[in-house]
C-alpha positions in Angstrom: 27.1 44.3 29.0 24.2 45.9 27.6 23.4 46.0 23.9 22.7 49.5 23.1 21.5 48.5 19.9 18.3 46.7 21.4 17.3 50.0 23.2 17.9 51.9 19.9 15.0 49.3 18.6 12.5 50.8 21.0 13.1 54.6 20.4 10.6 54.7 17.4 7.9 53.9 19.8 5.5 56.4 20.7 3.8 56.9 24.0 0.7 58.4 24.2 -0.7 60.1 27.7 -4.0 59.3 28.7 -5.5 61.2 31.9 -6.6 59.2 34.8 -10.3 60.6 34.2 -10.2 59.5 30.2 -9.0 56.0 31.4 -12.1 55.8 34.2 -14.2 56.6 31.2 -12.9 54.1 28.8 -13.2 51.5 32.0 -17.0 52.5 32.7 -18.0 52.1 28.9 -16.3 48.7 28.4 -18.1 47.7 31.8 -21.4 48.9 30.6 -20.8 47.0 27.0 -20.2 44.1 28.9 -23.0 44.4 31.0 -25.3 45.3 28.0 -24.0 41.8 25.9 -24.7 39.8 29.0 -28.4 41.1 29.0 -29.0 41.3 25.0 -26.4 39.1 23.5 -25.7 39.9 19.5 -27.2 38.2 17.2 -24.6 38.3 14.9 -21.0 36.5 15.7 -19.3 39.3 13.6 -20.9 42.2 15.8 -19.1 41.0 18.3 -15.7 41.2 16.5 -16.5 44.8 15.5 -17.3 45.4 19.3 -14.0 44.0 20.3 -12.2 46.1 17.9 -13.4 49.0 18.9 -13.0 48.0 22.6 -8.9 47.7 21.9 -8.8 51.1 19.9 -10.2 52.7 22.9 -8.0 51.2 25.4 -5.1 52.2 23.3 -4.3 48.9 21.7 -4.8 50.1 18.0 -1.1 50.5 17.7 1.2 53.9 17.7 -0.5 56.9 16.6 1.8 59.4 15.7 
């Protein structure tokens, strides 16, 4: 038997459409950043944390955007 209350808990989430070209653009930017960082490592460790946060936001891992 299925518990419909658990399904209702997910109904408040927002699904955001991301086009194929946008996904490709984000992937290319992340790849270029990784190459750049491998050649020129950041001197400040907090700078790496800032870039990781920006990367997650660009890839849609920033939570629900309504």
